[in-house]
Backbone as a chain_set.jsonl record, in Angstrom:
{"seq": "XXXXXXXXXXXXXXXXXXXXXXXXXXXXXXXXXXXXXXXXXXXXXXXXXXXXXXXXXXXXXXXXXXXXXXXX", "coords": {"N": [[20.32, 10.172, -67.688], [18.557, 8.215, -70.181], [14.985, 7.77, -71.218], [14.519, 5.031, -71.979], [16.44, 3.666, -70.845], [15.99, 3.932, -68.197], [13.37, 2.879, -67.618], [14.055, 0.141, -68.681], [15.853, -0.316, -66.189], [14.222, -0.002, -64.288], [12.474, -2.163, -64.568], [14.137, -4.419, -64.536], [14.855, -4.436, -61.775], [12.306, -4.203, -60.291], [10.69, -6.087, -61.77], [8.832, -5.553, -63.729], [7.51, -3.301, -66.056], [7.422, 0.17, -65.703], [4.629, 1.084, -66.466], [3.146, -1.093, -66.145], [3.504, -1.774, -63.731], [2.57, 0.201, -61.773], [-0.603, -0.002, -62.065], [-0.953, -2.638, -61.412], [0.268, -2.589, -58.736], [-1.582, -0.913, -57.762], [-3.92, -2.593, -57.751], [-3.379, -4.887, -56.123], [-3.347, -3.82, -53.863], [-5.886, -2.857, -53.737], [-7.257, -5.577, -53.802], [-6.424, -6.604, -51.285], [-7.36, -4.427, -49.492], [-10.279, -5.336, -50.063], [-10.316, -7.865, -49.336], [-9.692, -7.977, -46.501], [-12.142, -7.158, -45.345], [-12.673, -5.027, -44.541], [-13.524, -3.07, -46.032], [-15.942, -2.073, -49.073], [-16.104, -3.328, -52.183], [-16.625, -1.001, -54.097], [-15.677, 1.233, -52.29], [-13.052, 0.568, -52.155], [-12.109, 0.408, -54.743], [-12.371, 3.337, -55.342], [-10.551, 3.963, -53.355], [-8.157, 3.263, -54.635], [-8.073, 4.786, -56.906], [-9.638, 4.079, -59.226], [-12.796, 4.118, -60.918], [-15.686, 2.363, -60.144], [-16.785, 0.726, -62.099], [-14.821, 0.515, -64.049], [-12.67, -0.472, -62.298], [-13.784, -3.134, -61.887], [-13.662, -4.252, -64.245], [-10.618, -4.234, -64.677], [-9.748, -5.558, -62.345], [-10.877, -8.342, -62.761], [-9.316, -9.023, -65.145], [-6.861, -8.881, -63.933], [-6.837, -10.779, -61.825], [-8.693, -12.8, -62.482], [-11.07, -13.151, -61.518], [-14.192, -11.779, -60.231], [-14.383, -8.735, -58.47], [-15.877, -9.09, -56.235], [-15.756, -11.578, -55.148], [-12.952, -12.19, -53.852], [-12.557, -12.972, -50.821], [-10.489, -13.14, -48.091]], "CA": [[19.711, 8.588, -68.241], [17.287, 8.355, -71.09], [13.643, 7.05, -70.828], [14.4, 3.66, -72.083], [17.382, 2.897, -69.786], [15.271, 4.226, -66.834], [12.535, 1.757, -67.75], [14.616, -0.916, -68.495], [16.262, -0.513, -65.126], [13.195, -0.259, -63.56], [12.132, -3.458, -65.15], [15.287, -5.35, -64.04], [14.872, -4.105, -60.474], [11.005, -4.649, -59.643], [10.197, -7.074, -62.493], [7.694, -4.947, -64.563], [7.712, -1.876, -66.729], [6.482, 1.378, -64.926], [3.274, 1.233, -67.067], [2.501, -2.157, -65.768], [3.729, -1.947, -62.273], [1.534, 1.017, -61.254], [-1.753, -0.453, -62.05], [-0.649, -3.729, -60.768], [0.18, -2.233, -57.314], [-2.935, -0.489, -57.204], [-4.892, -3.644, -57.814], [-2.934, -5.575, -55.4], [-3.796, -3.031, -52.59], [-7.441, -3.084, -53.577], [-7.54, -6.831, -53.212], [-6.131, -6.557, -50.005], [-8.534, -3.859, -48.713], [-11.286, -6.257, -49.843], [-10.182, -9.466, -48.625], [-9.83, -7.537, -45.134], [-13.396, -7.217, -45.181], [-13.277, -3.749, -43.905], [-13.736, -2.139, -47.191], [-16.609, -2.5, -50.022], [-15.644, -3.184, -53.512], [-16.714, 0.185, -54.209], [-14.655, 1.882, -51.485], [-11.595, 0.043, -52.664], [-12.011, 1.073, -56.141], [-12.282, 4.73, -55.295], [-9.602, 4.4, -52.718], [-6.984, 3.241, -55.555], [-8.03, 5.325, -58.214], [-10.841, 3.746, -60.234], [-14.156, 4.25, -60.73], [-16.028, 1.15, -59.836], [-17.087, -0.139, -63.366], [-13.356, 0.195, -64.789], [-11.949, -1.443, -61.459], [-14.154, -4.342, -61.906], [-12.841, -4.949, -65.416], [-9.071, -4.482, -64.518], [-9.538, -6.482, -61.249], [-11.106, -9.508, -63.416], [-8.209, -9.303, -65.903], [-5.483, -9.189, -63.134], [-7.019, -11.747, -60.774], [-9.382, -14.021, -63.107], [-12.413, -13.331, -60.766], [-15.0, -10.69, -59.776], [-13.84, -8.319, -57.049], [-16.778, -9.373, -55.097], [-15.11, -12.942, -54.791], [-12.07, -12.555, -53.054], [-12.762, -12.825, -49.284], [-9.674, -14.14, -47.14]], "C": [[18.704, 8.673, -69.204], [16.147, 7.536, -70.507], [13.66, 5.608, -70.826], [15.321, 2.876, -71.281], [16.707, 3.015, -68.381], [14.353, 3.08, -66.889], [12.944, 0.437, -67.63], [15.282, -1.394, -66.951], [15.204, -0.774, -64.068], [12.287, -1.665, -63.614], [12.902, -4.649, -64.287], [14.989, -5.321, -62.471], [13.38, -4.705, -60.066], [10.487, -5.68, -60.671], [9.0, -6.672, -63.473], [8.147, -3.743, -65.033], [6.868, -1.008, -65.989], [4.957, 1.366, -65.275], [2.358, 0.108, -66.457], [2.387, -2.378, -64.211], [2.807, -1.16, -61.357], [0.126, 0.48, -61.023], [-1.766, -2.0, -60.997], [-0.726, -3.771, -59.082], [-1.195, -1.925, -57.037], [-4.016, -1.598, -56.895], [-4.75, -4.422, -56.607], [-3.608, -5.031, -54.043], [-5.208, -3.204, -52.556], [-7.754, -4.454, -53.069], [-7.205, -7.071, -51.916], [-7.13, -5.895, -49.143], [-9.914, -4.649, -48.833], [-11.426, -7.326, -49.277], [-10.139, -9.3, -46.964], [-11.249, -7.64, -44.557], [-13.931, -5.722, -44.44], [-13.612, -2.667, -44.899], [-14.754, -2.793, -48.253], [-15.81, -2.494, -51.333], [-15.63, -1.765, -53.96], [-15.707, 1.304, -53.508], [-13.213, 1.714, -51.901], [-11.19, 0.433, -53.971], [-11.587, 2.503, -56.1], [-11.099, 4.884, -54.616], [-8.086, 4.355, -53.688], [-6.792, 3.989, -56.676], [-8.836, 4.976, -59.255], [-12.198, 3.94, -59.825], [-14.59, 2.716, -60.652], [-16.286, 0.095, -61.111], [-15.55, -0.316, -63.984], [-12.733, -0.543, -63.796], [-12.507, -2.748, -61.664], [-13.609, -5.133, -62.968], [-11.395, -5.041, -65.337], [-8.963, -5.49, -63.416], [-9.685, -7.956, -61.703], [-9.746, -9.876, -64.248], [-7.018, -9.458, -65.334], [-5.631, -10.608, -62.4], [-7.86, -12.955, -61.543], [-10.76, -14.251, -62.445], [-12.864, -11.926, -60.565], [-14.51, -10.048, -58.458], [-14.629, -8.501, -55.967], [-16.464, -11.027, -54.444], [-14.023, -13.04, -53.707], [-12.229, -12.221, -51.252], [-11.56, -13.797, -48.633], [-8.337, -14.639, -48.049]], "O": [[17.805, 9.434, -68.848], [16.266, 6.781, -69.541], [13.053, 4.934, -69.992], [15.145, 1.686, -71.021], [16.932, 2.169, -67.516], [14.624, 2.198, -66.074], [12.485, -0.359, -66.811], [15.252, -2.564, -66.57], [15.305, -1.6, -63.161], [11.54, -2.051, -62.716], [12.392, -5.524, -63.588], [14.895, -6.44, -61.966], [13.399, -5.781, -59.468], [9.541, -6.268, -60.147], [8.281, -7.556, -63.938], [9.088, -3.154, -64.501], [5.73, -1.337, -65.654], [4.125, 1.623, -64.405], [1.147, 0.24, -66.275], [1.492, -2.961, -63.6], [2.315, -1.665, -60.348], [-0.33, 0.494, -59.88], [-2.52, -2.239, -60.054], [-1.377, -4.518, -58.351], [-1.887, -2.541, -56.227], [-4.829, -1.52, -55.973], [-5.768, -4.701, -55.974], [-4.289, -5.734, -53.296], [-5.774, -3.629, -51.548], [-8.424, -4.586, -52.044], [-7.891, -7.946, -51.387], [-7.71, -6.492, -48.236], [-10.664, -4.663, -47.857], [-12.46, -7.755, -48.764], [-10.458, -10.22, -46.211], [-11.48, -8.136, -43.455], [-15.028, -5.394, -43.989], [-13.933, -1.525, -44.571], [-14.584, -3.997, -48.444], [-14.91, -1.67, -51.501], [-14.515, -1.312, -54.219], [-15.064, 2.116, -54.174], [-12.378, 2.617, -51.958], [-10.034, 0.752, -54.251], [-10.592, 2.886, -56.715], [-10.39, 5.812, -55.005], [-7.149, 5.141, -53.549], [-5.768, 4.003, -57.36], [-8.716, 5.64, -60.284], [-12.647, 3.931, -58.679], [-13.815, 1.876, -61.109], [-16.025, -1.108, -61.074], [-15.233, -1.437, -64.381], [-12.086, -1.469, -64.284], [-11.665, -3.646, -61.627], [-13.188, -6.285, -62.865], [-10.884, -5.973, -65.958], [-8.061, -6.319, -63.537], [-8.909, -8.803, -61.262], [-9.16, -10.934, -64.019], [-6.109, -10.038, -65.926], [-4.722, -11.437, -62.379], [-7.634, -14.097, -61.143], [-11.478, -15.224, -62.677], [-12.086, -10.981, -60.694], [-14.261, -10.741, -57.472], [-14.259, -8.167, -54.841], [-16.949, -11.467, -53.401], [-14.129, -13.839, -52.776], [-11.937, -11.15, -50.721], [-11.658, -15.024, -48.654], [-7.52, -15.423, -47.567]]}, "num_chains": 1, "name": "protein.A"}
């Protein structure tokens, strides 16, 4: 199987290309950690593989709000 067919199969199965799926999944997990109230924004950022500054930017792009906003 070549990379193009693999990526297309991934997209059909999971609804996103691998390059978009992984960051999206990491941000969803961080959102869950922050919303639970058990993790600070910085802790969640490091846990999912971001520096806090890069995380804030990526989070804002994905959810339209700052990471300090989503509680619950």
